[in-house]
N, C-alpha and C positions, 0 to 999 in steps of 0.2 A: 305639104300639111300634116301632121303628123296624123297618124290615125283617131286620134282620142281627141283631137282641134277639131275632126271631120265630124266624130260624133257632137259632141259640143254645139255646133253650128246646128247641125239638127233638130238637137231639142231644143237651140234657141229660137228656133224656126218654129216650132208646132206652141213651143211658148205662147210666142206673139200670137196662133190663132187660136189659142187656149182665151187671153185675154180677148180677144176682140170677140168669140164669140161669150165670154161671162160677162161684155157689158153689154151685148146685143140681147143677154137674156135678161139681163137687169131691164133696160127700157121696157121688154116685158111686163115684168113684174112691176115695175112703176103703174103700167097701164089697169094693173090687173088691181092696186090699190086703187086708183082713182073707180072701178066699178064697184069695186065692197063696200066703197064710201055712198055710190049712190045710191047701193040696192041695200045697205046693213050687213051684209054679210060681215061674218067674222075671220079676221086675219088666217087662221091655223085649222088647217080640216086635215084633222090626225088620217082620216080612210083615207084622203086621195094621195096625201105624202107616202103613205104605207104601199099604196096602188103602184104609186108611180114608180118608188124603189124598187119595188120588185121587177117590174117591168125595164128596167134599166141593168138589174144586174144579170137579169135572163139573159143580155145582149154582150157579157162580158166572156172570153174563154179561161178556164179554166179558176182553180178556187182561189189561190191569192190577187187575182185579178179582181174575180167578184167581191172578194169581201173589199178590194179598193175604192171599187166603184160605191159600194155602200157607203161608205165613211167619206167618200167625195160631194154625194147627191146628198146625204144629210147634211154635208156642212153648208152646200150650194141654197138649197134650201131654206136650213137658218139662216143663211146669210140675206139670202128673199123678206123672209118671212119679218126680218129686224129692219130693212127698207123698208117695208109695206109700213111696221110701225111708225118711225118716222114722220111718213106722208101724211099718216091718219093724225100724229100728234101737230103737224103744222098747220091740217087743215079744223085743228079744234076738235076732233070728235070723239068725246069723251075722254075728255080730261081733266073731268070734277073727283078728288081724291077725298073729298071733305072735310078736308081739313081747313077751319079759318086763319089766317094769317094774323099775328097780332106783333109790334113793334118790342113788346118786351113780355116779361110772364108776370101778370098782376099779385102783387104777393102781398103789401098792406093791410091788415086785418083780418087774414086770411087763417083758416087752421089746418095746420100741420102735426099727421100725424106720425110717428118714428116707432118699431119694438127696442122693448125695452125698456129701462129707466133711467132718470137723468146720470147724465156723466158716463151713459151708452154712447160708440160711437157714430152712434146712426143720428144719438141726438146733438152731438158735435156736426156731424157733415147737416143735420137742418140749419143751426145757427151758423153755420157757415157761409150756407146758401141762401139763408132767409133774413137774416140778422134779428135784430132783437122784436120789430115792429105786427108780430105773427102771434098766434094762440098754439101752443106750443104741445099735444098730447099723445102722451104714452100707452103704447096697447101691448098685450103679451106676446101675440105671435105675429109672422109677416102677413098670415093670411086673413089677422084681426085689423090688420091697414089695410088692405085693400078691402076687402067688407066696410070699413069703416069713407074710404070715397068713390065705390061703385052705389051707397045706400045713400049718395049725396049729405051724410054729416060729418066731411070734413073736404076741404078742400085739395090738399095735395098729401099723399103719402113719401116718406122718404126710406127706401131701400138698397140694399148692397147688392151688388151684383158679380160682383168678381173683384179679387185679392192678387196682388203681385206673386203673392208666394203660394198661396192654400189652393189658387182657380175661381174657377165659376163659382155663382153660390145658385144651383142647381135649382134649388125649389121655388128662385124668383124667375127664374126661366117658365117655369111648370104653372104658375100662380100667373104671369100675364096670359097665358093661354085661356084661364081660367072666368076670367073679368075681362070686359070691355072697355077697360085702361087704355090711357096711352103714355111717352113719357114725352115729358114736356122740358128735360135740362137733366145736368148729371153734375155731380161733387165728388169729385178726388178729392180724399183726405189721405194724409199721411199717419199710419198706424205704428204709434211707438209702446210695443205693452212693457210692463214691468212686473214681478212678479209682488202680491199683495199680501202683508197676513197682519195678525194684531198687532198694536202697537210693542207687547214685548217680548214677541216671537221673535226667533230666530232660524236661519236655516237648519240648523241641528235638529228644530222641533217640528219641522214640516214631514207630514204623511201624506198629506192627498191633495191636489191641486186641481180646482177645478176651472174652469172657462167653457164659452162658445167652440164647439167643434173646431171652429173655422181659428178661435186663440191658438189651442192645443197646437192645432194642426204645425200653423205660423213658428211657434217656438218647438217645434218636435225636437231640434238638435241638442238644445240647452236642458229638453225637458229629457233626451239621452244619457246625460252625464248624474243622471240621478234616477237609476232604471228602479227603484225601492219605492219610491214616488208611484200610490197610485193615482189616476186621472179619472175625475170623473164631467163628464157634459152636463153644460148648461145651458138654458136659454140665447143668454149673450152676456157679453163680458159683464158689466158693468151690476147685472145680478148677481154673478157669480161674487163680486166683490159687496155688494150688498150681504149674499148669504153667510160669505165667511165674519163680514162684520154683524151680526145678527145673531149667529151660530155661538162666537165667544169660544170657539176650541183655539189654542193656540199649534194643534198638528196640521189645522187645513191651513192652503193659501187659496189666491185664484191671481190670474192672468185676468190682467184690466191695461185701462188708462190709468196714466198720474193721476188725471183730473179726477175719475172715480174713487181712487184711493184715499186724495185729500176730503168727496163728498162723505165718504161712507168712514172716517179716521182708520185708517189704516197705515202703517207703515209701508214703507219700499223695503224688501227684501234685497232684489237685484232687479239690475237696469238691463238695458242691450241686451235682451234674450230671445230679439225674432232671429230665427236664422235667415233672413235678409234685412239687410241694414235700410235699405230703401224698400220696406212695408208699405204699399198703398193700397185702398181701397176704393174701389170707383162705386158710388152708391147712385142709385137715378130715381130719379124725379116724377110721381106718376100722378093725373091728375084724369077725371071721368072724361073732359072736353077734349074735343081733338084739335086742340091748337100747334101749330110750328112759328116758331118764333123767327122774324125778316132776316136776318142776320145767323141764321143756326147750317152751322157744317158736317151737320152727322145725320143720316137718315139709320133706322132700323126697321129691319122689318123682318117676317118669319114665313118659312111655306112650306107644304105637306107634296109630295112628288112620288111617282109611283117607285116600286124598286124594281127598278129594270137598271140595264148597261146604260151609263152617258147621259141619264134624266139631271142630274148635280150640275155634271159639263154643260149641259143645253142653259141650265139656269142662270149660273152663273158666268158664261159669256154675253148674256146682257149687258151684264157690266162689265166686263171688259171693254168689250164692241163700242159701248157708248163714250168709252175715255174715263170710268169712273176708277177711283182708288178705293176699293176692297180693305177696311180697316180689321174686319173680322167674323169670321166664320162659327159656331158651336152648332152643335147634335143633341139632340134630346128625344128618347124614346117615345111614341105616341101610344097611350093608352092603350089597350086593346088589339092592339094590332103589331105581332111579334116579329120582330126585325125592320119594323118600320121606323123612321126618323122625322123627325121636326127640326127644319133647320134656321138660324137665326144669324143676322148678317148682318152689319154695319159697312158702310159704304159714304165715303164724303160728298156731299152734294148739296142744294133747296128742292124741295117739292116741286119747285115754278121752274126751275131750269130745264131747258128742252134736253139735253141727255138724260137726266133722271128721270122724266117721263116718259122717254121712250126706254128705257129700261126696266120702269115700273110696270107700262104696258106689255110690254112682252112678257116678264116674269109673272104678271097674273092670268094674262091667256094662258101660256102654260102648266100653271102649277096647279097641282088637285086643289089648293087650298093656300090662298094668302091673304097677306094682312099688313097693312102700314103701321108698326109700331107709335115711332114718332120722327119729327123734324126736329134737333133741335140743336 
């Protein structure tokens, strides 16, 4: 037998013993979970875990082994908590999430608000999602849209949250934290920007191009070919088209949709100007009611954590351990807390699925602040 083979066999024997002891420990953890169910105790006892880790670290020799023992027992305790969360879920303890299930989203006769004016992409997303049997109303800002729904003056708002070229719409993430509203649907809309000018204008006449900042960003490569053009930011793309139409100045052009150009009597001066030919914007539908659609496939959550090593990993481990597929993670600074962030996560599943309930239970218990934004 080679020397290496001898070492490997020794490791195999040790690993077998580690597995036996791990399973023995997990059986005790199950008994602990049953005790906590009877007594109403919380699964996470951060003080006890900190004391326990300090004790076992002292038993290790050398700095390397001490760090290894700390990491090992941190993970063992995290796994133990996950087992306890599963047992609590199986026993129906605290499974209420506050969301009412619905077969479909009520739409007929509802009032829906969007930011901008008719012809805006938000307007197109609204029509694509809801159809004709609604009352559509435009507002000036995204905050105004949130206010309308929060105060009960509208049933839904349609808001852009992400573009495949320009990235997230950060203001929408921030507004979601300021209002107790819920995501109940989403609509992905293909964005096809064109350059619009007055009917008799030509490219040689243009001196100023206006659009929403996202519209300008999505066409930056085209605009870089015309470095002399001044760029003006406006509240939305359709509003830019309307402004050019009303200004009646041949030197002004707008980046907006072809539909906005038709609506406001403008001519297409250039097309296919997006940097990304597959440019798409994802819109969310928000409601004041906590509804989740029974065939919803996406769960959106947000949470805050202590600014400490490993806290984000520990949170995401609940998603991984329960076999859920995370599809997105974003972060936004927390106002008033320097270098601290709020995280937004999407993963696949339904709120009533056991793996989802287990993951949410664990994350809610271990985060400083936790919210379910929607299941849609």
